[in-house]
C-alpha positions as CSV (number, residue, x, y, z in Angstrom):
1,M,5.0,-1.2,-31.6
2,S,6.2,0.5,-28.4
3,G,6.0,3.9,-30.1
4,Q,2.2,3.5,-30.1
5,I,1.9,2.7,-26.4
6,I,0.6,5.7,-24.6
7,G,-0.2,4.3,-21.1
8,L,0.1,1.3,-18.8
9,H,-3.4,0.1,-19.9
10,D,-2.2,-0.9,-23.3
11,W,1.3,-1.8,-22.2
12,F,-0.1,-4.5,-19.9
13,E,-1.1,-6.4,-23.1
14,T,2.6,-6.9,-24.1
15,P,4.8,-9.7,-22.9
16,P,6.8,-7.6,-20.4
17,G,3.5,-6.0,-19.3
18,R,2.0,-9.4,-18.5
19,Y,5.1,-10.4,-16.7
20,L,5.0,-7.3,-14.5
21,L,1.3,-7.6,-13.9
22,A,1.5,-11.2,-12.7
23,W,4.2,-10.3,-10.2
24,E,2.3,-7.3,-8.9
25,Q,-1.0,-9.2,-8.6
26,A,0.7,-11.9,-6.5
27,Q,2.1,-9.2,-4.2
28,F,-1.3,-7.5,-3.7
29,D,-3.0,-10.8,-3.1
30,Q,-0.6,-11.6,-0.3
31,A,-0.5,-8.1,1.2
32,V,-4.2,-7.4,1.6
33,A,-5.5,-10.8,2.4
34,D,-5.2,-10.4,6.2
35,V,-5.9,-6.6,6.5
36,F,-9.2,-6.3,8.4
37,G,-11.7,-3.5,8.7
38,Y,-14.9,-2.4,6.9
39,H,-13.9,-0.1,4.0
40,A,-11.2,-0.5,1.4
41,L,-10.4,1.5,-1.7
42,Q,-8.2,1.0,-4.8
43,L,-7.2,4.1,-6.7
44,G,-6.6,3.6,-10.4
45,L,-5.4,0.9,-12.8
46,A,-8.3,-1.6,-13.1
47,E,-6.0,-4.1,-14.7
48,V,-4.6,-4.9,-11.2
49,E,-7.2,-6.4,-8.9
50,G,-5.6,-5.0,-5.8
51,L,-8.5,-5.9,-3.4
52,R,-9.2,-9.4,-4.8
53,T,-8.3,-11.3,-1.7
54,N,-9.4,-8.8,0.9
55,R,-12.5,-9.7,2.9
56,M,-13.8,-6.3,4.0
57,P,-17.5,-5.9,3.4
58,H,-17.2,-2.6,1.5
59,R,-14.6,-2.4,-1.3
60,W,-14.4,0.2,-4.1
61,L,-12.4,0.7,-7.3
62,A,-12.0,4.4,-8.1
63,L,-10.8,5.7,-11.4
64,S,-10.1,9.2,-12.7
65,D,-11.2,8.6,-16.3
66,P,-15.0,8.8,-16.9
67,A,-14.7,6.6,-19.9
68,M,-13.9,3.7,-17.5
69,L,-17.1,4.2,-15.5
70,A,-18.5,0.8,-16.3
71,R,-15.5,-0.9,-14.7
72,S,-15.5,1.0,-11.4
73,A,-17.7,1.9,-8.5
74,L,-16.9,5.6,-8.9
75,V,-15.0,8.2,-10.9
76,T,-13.3,10.8,-8.8
77,D,-10.4,13.2,-8.6
78,F,-7.7,11.4,-6.6
79,S,-6.6,14.6,-4.9
80,A,-10.2,15.2,-3.6
81,L,-11.7,11.9,-2.6
82,P,-15.4,11.8,-1.7
83,F,-14.8,10.2,1.7
84,P,-14.8,11.7,5.2
85,A,-11.6,11.9,7.2
86,N,-10.6,8.8,9.1
87,S,-13.1,6.6,7.3
88,L,-11.1,4.0,5.3
89,D,-9.1,1.0,6.6
90,L,-7.1,0.2,3.5
91,V,-6.1,2.1,0.3
92,V,-4.1,0.4,-2.5
93,L,-2.2,2.5,-5.1
94,P,-1.0,0.4,-8.1
95,H,1.2,2.9,-10.0
96,T,-1.3,5.6,-8.9
97,L,1.2,8.1,-7.7
98,E,3.6,7.9,-10.7
99,L,0.6,8.4,-13.1
100,S,-0.9,11.2,-11.0
101,P,-0.6,14.9,-12.1
102,D,-0.1,15.8,-8.5
103,P,1.2,12.8,-6.5
104,H,1.8,14.8,-3.3
105,A,-1.8,15.9,-3.2
106,T,-3.0,12.4,-3.9
107,L,-0.9,10.9,-1.1
108,R,-2.0,13.6,1.3
109,E,-5.6,12.8,0.5
110,V,-4.9,9.1,1.1
111,E,-3.5,10.0,4.6
112,R,-6.6,12.1,5.3
113,V,-9.2,9.4,4.6
114,L,-7.3,6.5,6.3
115,V,-8.2,5.7,9.9
116,P,-5.4,5.7,12.5
117,E,-3.5,2.4,12.0
118,G,-5.0,2.1,8.5
119,R,-2.8,0.8,5.7
120,V,-1.7,2.0,2.3
121,V,-0.1,-0.3,-0.3
122,V,2.0,1.2,-3.0
123,C,3.7,-0.2,-6.1
124,G,5.8,1.8,-8.5
125,L,8.4,1.4,-11.3
126,N,12.0,1.6,-10.1
127,P,14.2,4.1,-12.0
128,A,17.3,2.3,-10.6
129,S,16.7,-0.9,-12.6
130,L,17.5,-2.4,-16.0
131,W,14.1,-1.3,-17.2
132,G,14.6,2.2,-15.8
133,M,18.0,2.5,-17.5
134,R,16.6,1.3,-20.8
135,Q,13.8,3.9,-20.6
136,R,16.2,6.7,-19.9
137,R,18.4,5.6,-22.8
138,A,15.3,5.5,-25.1
139,H,14.4,9.1,-24.1
140,L,17.9,10.2,-25.1
141,Y,17.6,8.4,-28.5
142,R,14.2,10.0,-29.1
143,R,15.7,13.5,-28.6
144,L,18.2,12.5,-31.3
145,G,15.3,11.5,-33.6
146,F,15.2,7.8,-33.4
147,G,14.2,4.8,-31.2
148,D,11.1,3.8,-29.2
149,L,10.3,3.8,-25.5
150,F,10.3,0.5,-23.7
151,L,7.9,1.6,-20.9
152,P,4.8,3.8,-21.3
153,E,5.5,7.5,-21.8
154,A,2.8,8.5,-19.4
155,G,3.8,9.2,-15.8
156,D,7.1,9.8,-14.0
157,F,9.3,7.5,-12.0
158,I,9.3,8.0,-8.3
159,G,12.3,6.3,-6.6
160,Y,12.0,3.9,-3.8
161,R,13.8,6.0,-1.2
162,R,11.9,9.1,-2.3
163,M,8.6,7.3,-1.9
164,R,9.6,6.2,1.6
165,D,10.5,9.8,2.5
166,W,7.1,11.0,1.3
167,L,5.4,8.5,3.4
168,R,7.5,9.3,6.5
169,L,6.7,13.1,6.1
170,L,3.0,12.2,6.3
171,S,3.5,10.1,9.5
172,F,3.3,6.8,7.8
173,E,5.5,4.0,9.1
174,V,6.8,1.6,6.4
175,E,5.8,-1.9,7.5
176,S,7.4,-3.8,4.6
177,G,9.1,-3.2,1.3
178,R,10.5,-5.4,-1.5
179,F,11.5,-5.3,-5.1
180,G,10.7,-7.7,-8.0
181,V,10.8,-8.3,-11.8
182,Y,14.5,-8.8,-12.5
183,R,14.5,-10.1,-16.0
184,P,16.1,-7.8,-18.7
185,A,14.1,-5.2,-20.5
186,V,13.2,-7.3,-23.6
187,R,9.9,-7.4,-25.5
188,S,9.9,-11.0,-26.6
189,E,8.0,-13.7,-24.7
190,A,10.7,-16.2,-25.7
191,W,13.5,-14.1,-24.3
192,L,11.6,-13.4,-21.1
193,D,11.2,-17.1,-20.6
194,R,14.9,-17.8,-21.3
195,C,15.8,-15.2,-18.6
196,R,13.5,-16.7,-16.0
197,W,16.6,-17.5,-13.8
198,F,17.1,-13.7,-13.4
199,D,14.3,-13.6,-10.9
200,N,16.0,-15.9,-8.4
201,A,19.4,-14.5,-9.0
202,G,18.2,-10.9,-8.7
203,E,16.3,-11.7,-5.4
204,R,19.6,-12.9,-4.0
205,W,22.4,-10.8,-5.5
206,W,20.9,-7.4,-6.6
207,P,17.6,-7.1,-4.7
208,I,17.3,-3.3,-4.9
209,F,17.5,-3.3,-8.7
210,G,14.1,-4.9,-9.5
211,A,12.0,-3.1,-12.1
212,V,9.2,-2.5,-9.6
213,Y,9.0,-1.9,-5.8
214,F,6.2,-2.7,-3.4
215,L,5.5,-1.0,-0.1
216,V,3.1,-1.4,2.8
217,A,2.8,1.5,5.2
218,V,0.7,2.1,8.4
219,K,-0.8,5.5,9.3
220,R,0.6,6.4,12.8
221,V,-1.1,9.1,15.0
222,R,0.9,10.7,17.8
223,G,-0.7,10.2,21.2
224,L,-2.9,7.4,20.0
225,R,-2.8,4.3,22.3
226,L,-4.6,1.2,21.1
227,L,-6.5,-0.7,23.8
228,S,-5.6,-4.4,24.2
229,A,-8.2,-7.1,23.5
230,D,-8.9,-7.7,27.2
231,W,-9.6,-4.0,28.0
232,R,-13.3,-4.8,28.8
233,R,-12.3,-7.5,31.4
234,A,-9.7,-5.2,33.0
235,A,-12.3,-2.4,33.3
236,S,-14.8,-4.7,34.8
237,R,-12.3,-5.9,37.4
238,A,-11.4,-2.3,38.3
239,S,-15.1,-1.4,38.9
240,A,-16.0,-4.5,40.8
241,P,-17.6,-3.8,44.3
242,V,-15.7,-4.7,47.4
243,P,-17.4,-7.4,49.5
244,I,-19.2,-5.6,52.4
245,A,-18.9,-8.6,54.8
246,G,-15.1,-8.8,54.5
247,K,-14.9,-5.0,55.1
248,M,-17.1,-5.2,58.2
249,H,-15.1,-8.1,59.6
250,R,-11.8,-6.1,59.3
251,D,-13.4,-3.1,61.0
252,T,-14.7,-5.1,63.9
253,T,-11.3,-6.8,64.5
254,H,-9.6,-3.4,64.4
255,R,-11.9,-2.0,67.1
256,Q,-11.4,-5.0,69.3
257,Q,-7.6,-4.6,69.1
258,E,-7.9,-1.0,70.1
259,G,-10.0,-2.0,73.1
260,N,-7.4,-4.4,74.3
261,G,-4.7,-1.8,74.2
262,F,-3.0,-2.8,71.0
């Protein structure tokens, strides 16, 4: 069965795919719920509703495959987005970079369209996990002429630390990061249920070896200083006129003191 899987779209219909999708959906729902602004964009993977809980008035799903046009607001090249610079408040990338033919160009384009202090949310498969090790072993077996892949063949793993380095080079500051999906790389629904306890154990004992990682990063701009919420009141106080009566009283008192020899 796995030998026929060519992408994440089909793989999400399998038991491990549904398990992974459920965890990722919960993370996106939590991460984007309180991100405010006007414009939000999801790049790729319509199976994940990355903006479902976000309340911005303008939200788009962009895909790179014209065959999926009915499910999205637009079809575009992810390395050349049809948005002006500094125009989006939030961009979510569900496995977008690992499936992209040029992940560096895609991430640079995301940085371009985000406003200062805008957020990018990234999830990706972790090569340093039980799932990643099984995939590497399956690739070795296939070169020897037997065996099937566990994960989709499309796309390349991008490690967690490597992803953080890419974000840092583009002046993003990682706000939060976590791992999830600790159950073994099995295809059976029954075995996944039996291994449910791995989720709690993995979260506690081997947190960096989850099958997937999840990152939230903020676009920082050097020299940018955000004004506090009371900047209007502070400005009005600074420009308030000085009472004329009080000033005249002080001037009169000063002249009287000079006349008395003080």
